[in-house]
N, C-alpha and C positions, 0 to 999 in steps of 0.2 A: 381259353380260361381268362376270366376277368380279373382285374387288379383289385386286391382287398384294400379298402380305404381305411387308413388309420384314423381313429376318432380321438376327440379330446379326452374321453374316458380312458382310452388306451395309454395316452401320454401321462395322465394323472396316476394310473395304476403303476406304470413303469417307474415314475418318479417317487411313488410312495406318498402322494399328497392327495387332497380332495380335488374334485373336478373344478370346484369354484376357485381354489387357489391357482390351479393350472390355467384357468381362463383369465384370471387377473394378470398373471405373469405374461402370458402370450399376447395379451392386448396392451402391454406396456403400462399397466395400472397397479403394479404390486405395492407401491407406496400407500395407496388408498386402503389396502388391507393390512398394512404393516407387515408384509411378508419379508422375511429375511433374505439377504443376498445369497445365503447358502441354499435356501429352498429355490430361489430363482434360478441359480446355476443348475440345480438338479432337473428342474422342469425344462430348461432350455436344452440341456444335454439329452434328456429323454426324447424331446421333440425332434432333435437332430438324428438320434439313433434309430428312431422308429419311422423317420421319413414323413412326419406329420405335416399336412398342409391344411390351413384353415379353410372353412367353407365361406368363400367371399360373399356369396349371396345372403347366407344366413347372418353373417357379421354385419352386412350393410343394413339389413332389416332391423337388427338389434341396436346398432349404433347410430343409424341415420346418415351414415357416410359411406361412400362407395370407394374412396381412395382412388378416384379417377378425376382427371381434369380435361376439359375440352380446350383445344387450341385451334382457333379459327382465324385464317389469314386471307389476305387478298392474293398476293403472289409470293409471299415470303418463303413458303415451303418448297417451291421449285426454283428459287433464285439463288445461285451460288454466292452472289454478292452478300446475302444476309443469312446464309446457311447456319452460321454460328448462333443465331438467335434460337433456332430449334435445338441445337446442341446444349446451350445454356439452360433452356427450359426443361429439356429431358433430364439433365443432371440434377437440377434443383428438385424436380418432381420425384426422381428416384431417391434422393437424399431424404425427402419427406415421406417416403413410403407410398407414393402415388404413381399411377400410370398416366400417360398422356395420349389422348385421342386427337389426331391431327386432321384437319379438313381445310380445303382451299376453295375460295369462292370465285377467283379470277375476276373480281370486281362486280359480280352479278348479285344484286341485292336480294333477289328471290332465292338464289342458292344459299346465300348467307343465312337467310331466315330458316331455310330447311335444315341446314347444318346445325344451327343453334338449337332448333326444336328437337332434332334427332339426338343431340347430345344430352339435352335436358331429359328426354324420354328415357335415356339410358342411365339417368341418375348421377350425372357427374357432379362433383362437389363445387364446381365453379367453371367459368369460361374466361380464357384470355382471348380478346379480339385484337388481332395484330394487323398493322399496316406496313407495307414495304418501305414507305418514306414518311417522314414526320408531317402530319397534317391534321386538320380539324375534320371530325366525322360526326354524322348524325348517329347517335346511339340507338340501336334497334330496341323497340319497346320490350321485346322478349328478354332483354338483359336487365331491365330496370328493377325486377323484384327478386333477382337471384344474385349470388356472389359473382362478381365479374371485375375484370381489369382491362383497361385499354393499353395496348403496347404500341409505342411509336405513334400515338395519336392522342388528341384531347377532344372533349365533346364540344360541339358547336353551340349547344345550349346548356343551361344549368343542369347538373347531374351529380349524384352522389358517387358515381363510379370513379375510382382512382385511375390515374394515368402514370405510365412509366415511359420517360422520353430521354433522349440524349440532352446533355446540358449545352445546347448550341450557343447560348449567349456567352457563357464562359469560354467556349471554344473560339468565338470571335475575338475575345480579349486576348486569348493565348497567341493567336497568329500575329496580332499587333505587337505583343511583347517580344516575340521572336525577332521581328524586324527592328524594333527599337533597341533591343539589346545588342544587335549587330551593327548599330550606328545609323540605320536608315531613318530619316526624319522628313526631309523635304521632297522626296520623290516617290511616295507611296501611292499606288493607283489600284483601283478595284476592277476586276473583270467578272461579270456575272450579275451584279446588282449595283444600285446607286442610291444614295440618299435622296429624299427622306425614306422612301419605301418602294423603290422600283425593283421588284423581284418577280420571278416567274409566278404565274397565277397559281394560287393554292399552295405555295411553298412556305409552310410555317418555318422550316429550317432556314430559308432565305431571310425571312423577317428577323429571326432571332440572331442569326450570324451577323447580319448587318447591324443590328442593335449593339451587339458586343463590340464590333469593330469601331463603330462611331463613338461609343462611350469611351473606349480605351484611347482612341486618338484625341478626343476632347480632353480627357484627363491629362494627357501628355502635352497638350498645347500644340498638336500637329494638325496641319491642314492637308487634305487629300490633293494629290497632283492631278487626279482625274478619276473618272468612274464611268464604265460602259455597262449598262444592264443587258441581260440576255433573256429572251423569251423562254429558253430552255437551256439546261446545262449539259450540252453535248460538245464534242471536240470541234466539229465544223463551225458551230456558232461561237465557241470560244476563240477560234482562229480568226473569224471575221471581226469580232469585237476587239481583239488585240491589234489587228491591223488598223482599225479606225482610231484606236487610242494613239498608236505610234505616229499617225498623221498630225496629231495635235500636240503631243508632248513626248519627252524622252524620260520615262520613269527610271528610278533606281531599283524599284521593287514592285512586284505585282502580288496582290492577294486575289487568288482565284477561288470561286465559290464552291467548286468541287474539283476532283482530280481529272474528270473528263474535260472540263473547261481548261484546266492547266495543261493538258496534253495538246489542245489546240493552240494555247498560248505559246508553248515551247516551239511549235512548228512555225508560228507567225514570227517569233523572235529570230529563229534560225533563217527564215526567208529574208529577214531584214538585215542579216549579217551580224546579229547580236548573239552573244554567248551567255548561257546560264551556268553559273551565277556571276561570271566576271563582269558582264555589262549590266545584267538585270537579275536580281534575286526573285525567286518565286516561292510562295507558300500557298497551301491549299487545305481542303477538308476531305474527309471520308476514309483515307488510307485504302483506296481501291487497290487491287492487285497491280494495276499499271503504275502505281506510285513507286514501287520498287523495281519495275521493269525499265522505265525510261532512264535515259542518261543525260545529265546526272540524276541520280535518284532524288525523288521529290520529298521535301519536308512538308508534312501534312498532319492534321489532327484527326485521329481515328474515330470512327463510329464504334462504340463499345458493344458490338452485337451480342457476344456471349453474355456479358454482364446484364444487358437489357433482358435477355431471356430468363436468366436466373432471378433477377429482381421481380419480374412480373409474377412468377410462380410464388415467390416468398410473400409479396404483397397480397396476392389473392388468398393465400392460406392464413394470413395473419389479419385479414380484414375483419373488423367487428361490425356485424350488421346493425347493432344497437346504436352505432354512432353515425348513421346515415342521415338522419333528420335534415336540418337546414344548413349544414356546413357546406362551404364551397368544396368542389372536388379536389382532393389532395393530388399534387403532381410530384412525382418522385423523379428527380433529375440525376442522370448517371454521368459522371465525369467522362470527358473525351480526352484520351491520352495523346500527348504530342509525340510524333515520330520524326525525330531530327535526322535528316539525311544530308544531301550534298547541294541543295539548290539555293542556299542562302550564303551570301558572301559577307564576311565580317569586314566592315570598312576600317582601314587603318586610322589611327588617332588623328593624324594630320588631316586626312580627308574629312573626318567627322567635324574637326574644328573649322575647316574651310566651309563646309555646308552650313554649320551653325552660324558662322559670320555672315554668309550670304542671306540666310533667313532673317537674321537680325537687321 
């Protein structure tokens, strides 16, 4: 025996109102008809008691919206490191009454185009195009005339499409402030990048983190004790870079450009008989799982994965197509919170004065 479908007319009859009034209430538009709160309550109660479910296809044809969003990523969806991005996007979509369709390209541009086309064919209200790491990307032409948002990416060329990215520049300033507040001034060195712009190829995060670091040091009148760039931010490369630095200088603090580099730095310092943080303080970026596993636990600035996912959905649904014209693409920067742990030593006042005198 088939299930009897409850119709809008059934709900209206049960609530004792017109079908038009029931329709406006259930579509969230009761104020347009000046329908009272008492009538709204009756309609909602009748819908619940009768088990009414709206015809999504019919509503989509009537309103021009499907209440669905496409989420296309390169490797975000299957990467534990950024799984909270999906969580944030799902929560925001649900809060706004939308479902999320998720697809992954594995970096294949043909698959990316096919996924975007397939989601447009299914009538999604917009698409979030996400990247695993912050970078510049060529915006697919199929996104140019539809609602879209870039997540963890910015366009390589002029585009109206907004971007949602971590505030990497401010994060760079934050790690410097941590060290300055702890009394470190004349022995700060970098592992992973070097001025003026020596960063791993294609790393927008590297460029922006370095910018924030150099600006904060300049504002404080502090010179770097050294800097060793890396072609990639991996533990073994961070280990080698730290060993090269120690052959030239003895730093009081290291700024590592991500937690994997910091892991390599920890090992190089230990091999040199140096203790963290008694001999050398270490700060970093990302708040990878290893940041809380290593000993001492690593002070780092976290990537706001969950908040990035939420904001991408909110920006997408609030984007006004009429404002696309000739304005530059808006960039929404999400703060990166500091995770203070045990890898930074606060210098005693006497040592701070001695260092200051030496610098002077």
